[in-house]
N, C-alpha and C positions, 0 to 999 in steps of 0.2 A: 504493500500499499504506500509506504514511504517512497519507494523507488518510482512508483507511477506518478506520484505528486512532483517529484523532481523532473521527470521527463516532460510533464505538462508545462512546468515552469520554464524549462529549457526551450521548448518549442515556442512558447509565448514570447520569450525573450528574443529569439531568432526572427520571429515574424515582426516584432517591433522594430528591430534594427534594420530589417529589409524594407519595411513599409514606411518608416518615419525617417526622412532625410536628416533631420536635426540630430538623430541619434548617432549617426556616423559623421555629421558635420557637412556643411556646404563647402563647395570649392569656390573661392573667391580670389579674383585677380585684381591687384592694385597697381596702378601706373601713375606716377607723378614725376614730371620732368622739369619741374619749376627750377630756375636758377636760384631761387630763394630757399635755402635749406629750412628756415623757419616754417614755410608753407608745407614742406614734406613732413616735418616733424609732427604737425597736426594730424595729417592723414595716417602716418605710420603708427601713431599712438592707437588709433582705432584698429588698424590692421593687426597690431600685436594682441590687442585685447580679444579680438575675434579668434585669434589663434588659441589664446589661453582658454577660450570657452569651447574649444573643440572643433572649430572650423578649420579647413585646410587652406592656408593663406600662401600666395606668391606675391611678393612686393618687388616692383621694378622701379628703380630710381637712380639718380647719379651718385648717391652717397653710400659709403660702406656702412655695414652694421656689425657691431661687435657683440651685441646681445644675442645669446642663443636661446631660442624659444621653441618648444615642441610645436609641430604643425606650421611653422613659419619658415618660408624659404625666401631668401633675398637674392635678387639679381641685380648687380650693379653695372650700369653703363655710364662711365665718367663723361662729363661734359667738357668742352673746351674751356680753358682759363678765361675768365671775363671780369672777375671781381675788381681787380686792381684798376683797369681802365673805367669801369663803372663808378667806383668810388672816387677816383680823380675827377670824373665829370660831374658828379653830384656836388662835390666840395667846390668846384669852380663855378657852378651855376646855381647853387642854392639861394643866392641873394637876388636872383632874377626869376620870377615866376614865368615870364615870357620865355626865357632861355630854356627852362625846364620843359615848358609846352612844346617847344621846337624839337626837343629830344624825343618826344613821345613816338612819332612814326618809326624812328630807328630802334627804340626799345621794344616796340611791338613786333617789328620785323625779327629782331633777334630772339624774341620770346618763342618763335616757331622753330628755331634751329634745333634746340635739344630734343624735341619730340621727333623730328625727322630722323636725327641721328640714332635715337633709341629704337624706333620702329624698324629701321634699316639694319640695325646691329645683328651680328650672328647670334649673340645670346638671345635676343628676343625672337629671331626667326626659329631657332631651336625650340624655344618655348611653345610657339605656335604650332609646331609639328607634333607635340605630345598628344597622344590619342585621347586622354581624358579631357572633357570639356570643363567649362566654368558655369556657375550658377549666377554670378554677378561680376560686374566690372566696377571698380571704384577708382575714380581719377580726381585730379585737381583742376584748377582753372588754368587757362592759357595753354591748353593742349587739346584743342578740339579735334585734331586729326585722330585721336585715340578712339573717337566714336566709331570709326570705321572697324576697329577691333571688336567692338560690341556687336556689330552686324555679323562679322565672321563667326563669332562665338555663339551668336544667337541668344544673348543674355541681356537683361536690363542693366541701366547705368545709374550710378549715384555720383554726384559731385560733391566734393569737400571744398567749400570756400573758406579761406583762412581769415576773412574779416566780414564786415558788414556788406551787404550785397550792392554791387554797382549795377548800372543799367544793363550791361552785357550779361550779367548773372541773372538778373530779374527776368530777362527776356527768355531764358531757357524754360521757365515754367509760368510765364505770364504774370509774375508778381507785380502788384500795382506799386507805384512810387509817387505818393501825393507830393507835388513840388512845394506846396504851402507848408508842409510840416516835416519833411525829411531833408535836412541840410545836406548840401552837396559836400562830399568828403574833401574836395580839393580846396574849398573855400575856408574851412575852419570855422563855420558858423555853428551856433547852438541854438536850441529852442528855449524860450519863444523868439521867433525872428520878428524884427521890426518890419515896416512896410518897405524901407530902403533895402533891408537885407533880403526880403522876399523877392524884390526886383533882381538883385544880384544872384539869388538862388535860381531864379528862372534862367538867367543867363548861364549859370553853371549846369542846369539841366540840359540846355541846348548843346553846351559843349560836351557833356557826358554822352549824349546821343551820337554826336560826331565821333567821339572817341570809340564808342561801341561799334559804329559802322567801320571805322578803320581797323579796330581789333578783328572783327569778323572777316574783313577783307584779307588780311594776312593769314588768319587761321583757315579760311576757305581755300586759299592758294596752296597752303601746306597739305590740307586734306586731299585735294584733288591731285597733288603730285604722287601721293602715297596710294590713293584709292581713285583711279581714273573714272570720270563720268561715263556712263553706259555700262560699265562693269560693276559698279557699286551704286547704292542709293546716293541721292544728291546730299550735299552737305547739310542744307537746311532741314531736310527730312529726318536725318539722324540727330541733328541738334535738338529738334523738337521731340525727340523720343526719350529724353532724360526723365527718369522716373522721380527723382528726388534730389534735393540740394540740402546739404548740412551747412550751416553757418556758424563759424566760430565767433559768435557774437551773442550778447545777452542784453536784454532790455534795461538791466540795472546799470550798464556801463556805456549806454548809447541811447539814442532817441527811440523810444517805443514806436513800432511801426506795424502796418498791417501785413499778414503773411497769408498766402494760399496754403492748402493742406500739404502741398509737395515741397514746402520750405520749412525746415525745422531748425530752431536755434539750439546749438550745442556749445555755447560759449564756455571756454576753459577745457575743451575736450583733451588737451594734452597734459593737463594737471593731474598728478597722481593723488589718490586719496591718502596713500601712505608713501612719504618720501623714500627714495632709494638711498642706501648708504653713500656718503660722499667719499671721493678719493682720500686716502689717509693724509696726504700732505695738506689738502684743502680743509679737511675736518680740523686738523691741528691748528692751521692758520686761523680759522674762524673761532674755535673754541678757546684759543690763546689770546684773543683780542680783548683786552681789559675794557676798552671803550666802544667795543662793537665793531661791525664791519660795514663797509659801503661797497656795493656791487655796481661796476660800471661796465656797460656794454652798449655798442651801437648796432647790435643785431648781427645777422648773418650775411647781409648784403654789403655793409660798409666795413672796409678794412681800417682798423685804428692806426696802422702804420702809415696810411696815406693821409692822415690828418695834417693840414697846413701847419707849418712851423709855429706861427703866432698862436694859433689855437692850441696846439700841443703844449707849448710852453705855459700857457695859462692854466691848462688842466694839470700839468705836472707840478707846478708851483703851488697850486691850490692843494693838491693832495699832500704835498710835502709839509704843508703847515698844519695838517689835521692830526688829532690824537688817534683817530680811528684808522684801522687797517683797511686797505683797499684790495679787492679782487678785480682785476682789469682784464677783459677779453682782448688779447693782443695777438696778432697773427704772425709775429716773427719770434726768433729765439731770444732777442734781447731788445732793450730800449736805452738809448742814450741818456745818461743823467737820471737814471731810474731812482726814485725815492726809496728808502729802506722799508717804508710801511706799504709798499705796493707789491702784490703777487700778480705776476703775468701768467696768463694761461691761453693757449690757442683755442681750445674749446672748453666749455664749462656746462655742467648740468644746472642750468638756470633756475628751473623750477625747484630742484632739490636745495639749492642754495638759498633761494628766497624763503624756503620753508623753515630754515634754521632760526631759532628765536634771537640769535645774537646779530642778525642782520638788521641794521637800523635805517638804511636808505638805499634806493635803487636809482642810479643816474642812467637815463634810458633816452633813445631816440624816439620812442613813442609808438613802437609797433603794437598792434592789438594783442598779440600773444603775451608779450612781456607785461603789458598793462593788466591783463587778465590774471596772470600769475601773481603779480604784486597785490592786486585786490584781494585775491583768494587768501593770501597769506598775510594780509594786513601790513604791508610795507609801503610807506610814503615814497614819493618820487620827486626827483629834479628832472624835468623834461627838456630835451634839445632836439625839436623836431627838424627833419631834414627834407622830406619829400612825400609824395602820395597822400595816404590817409593820416599820416602822423600829426599834422597840425590840428586836425579836427579831433582826433583821439585825445590829445593833450589839452586841447581847449575845454573839452567836456570834463576832463579830470581836474583841471584847475578850478573850473566853476564849481565842482563838488567839494573843493577845499582840501585836497590831499596831494597836491603837486604844486611845485613852483616851476614855471616854464620860462626858459631863456631862449631867445633867438640865436641861432648859430652865427649870424653876422654881427651880433652885439657881444659875443662872448669874450670877456676879459677875466683876468685873475680876480679882480675885485668883485665883479658881478657874480662869478661862479662861487667865490668864497661866501658872499652874502647869501646866495641861494641855499647852499649846502648848510650853513650854520642855522639859517632860519628854519629849515625843515627838521633838522636835527634837534633843535632846542624849543621850538614852539610846539607844545603838546596838541595843539589843535589838528595838526596834519595827521599825527597818528590816531587820534581819537576819531577823526572823520573817516579814515580808511578802515579802521576796525569796525565802526558802525556799519559802513557800506559793505564790508566783507560779509557780515551776517546776512544782508540782503542777497548778495551774490550766491552765497552757499544755500540759501533756503529755497529748495525746489522739491517737487514731488519725486523726482529721480535725479540721479547724478547726470552730468552731461554724457558720460560714457555709457551709462545704462540706457539713456534715451537714444543715443546713436545706435547701440547694439540692437535694441528693440526694433527701430525702424529699418535697419539694415536687413534683419531677418524677415520683417514684414514684407518688404519689397520682394524678396526671394520667394517667400511663401505664396504670395498672390501674383507671381509671374510678371512682375514689373508694375503692379498696382496701378493700372491705368485709370481706375476709378478716382484716384487722387488728382487727376489732371484738371486744371482750371480751364474752362472753355475759352477764356480770353487768351490763353497761350497760343491758340491757333487762329487768332484774328490779327489783322494788321492794325496799325496805330489809329487809323480813322475809325475802324469798326469797333475797336476796343473802347474808344472814348466816345462812341456814338456820334462822331462828327459827321458821318454820312446821314444818319437819321436827322440830326439837327439841321444839316444842310437841306435835306429834303423837305423838312417842315418849314424852313425859312422860304424855300422856293415856293412850296405850296401856299404859304401865307401871302407871299407876294402876288402869286397868281390870283388867289381869292380876292385880295384887295384891288388888284387891277380889274378883275371882272366886275367887282362892285363899283368901282370908279367908272368903268365903261357903261355899266347899267344905269348909273345915276345920270351920266352925261346924256345917254340915249333918251332916258325918261324926260330929262329937262328939255332937250331939243324938241322932242315930240310935244311936250306941253307948250312950249313957246310957239311951235308951228300951229298947234291947235288954237291958241289964243289969237294968233295973227289972222287966222281964217274967220274967227268970230268978229 
């Protein structure tokens, strides 16, 4: 009797494993060719967690991975060096918004180069020849050519957007962007906007639509080189086939905005619930700091070694005068005239460092990922915005009272020293960030649990087409009912014209009748 019960249980287990895909795990392919490593980190955090939860993950990116996780396979296709020239260009042009705008076409063109190299690489071609298919493709922004891969694999696509959505991301799923309430990320505006600011925001909206058109031009060109028309579906057809967009954004650290069901906020996706152990030298440096530690990083795109000499001198001399120890993300082996209280490191576990209670201040360029990590761990900021969404990110944080923002072109030793000391010694900065940290953390599910749930949801429902907003398949005029309003205006004009003609006809007839009498 006992033996027969075990047989029944074994048969039931085998049937469960066979009939339930989640029992053996889904097969998920991740591709992110962004030149910004911080963008890849956000997506890779999700891919690793999906592997930990039993799914079979293959992740393709330009960056090597040292962490070994069961069910997680990493394929690295290095990109051509670019960061030095990019950093130099940004520092040379950050004081001129017009100069930065003129760089946009070239930056957008270059953004399509890594995805071309990746999809043509032997490593990726070998991957595509493997007999086992995939249940889902997860990719980042600025790599639209990857949509052709989803067609070959016959699987749905999820996009991971590393920041608040731009027009080009909104257009993937038809997400509305009310120009009266959503500040343009390039203008640094915050709500509520005055009448004059709303005029400026309208101009920013027009520019963003032009930027979106240029973006899609280069991405379409790249897609058609890899997936020729006639042999594969049109670029727009596959672009409109995206099932879901994850946003590394949260309403507590940006303007609340409307979302369609296919857009899901997962702000802080890369933040760990439990920090990983720090490298031993870094742990000792932080825990041995009697007056605390300051973290300084310009992110993954800007190389600190390319900072102009005047600015570098201002930063170095400011740090030399402080009692705190500094951890500085620095991309070369040495720094001339380095202060004794500065630890240089080429790569750092930013989230894990900010989680340490001895970290008192984070000096940052204002990337959304770093701001989210600082907010989660309750660390105040000194912000030095450089380009992109960084000005508006830091403007919002400064308005909330937990950051002191300096303009790069105004940075001197005196101004940086004043900013650092004010944030360190004025308790309002830390009190504000710790109060807002509670809001940021207070959610029905963690960012990671939310992302995992919706990832599995899209697979379970074969792309979840029922989430798609009808407006995504309409053009601009249809979506905003401009065609209907135009028709009604024309109809109204015709009716008034007919009434006018009828009145004139009646008047002439009456006059004629009176004359006859």
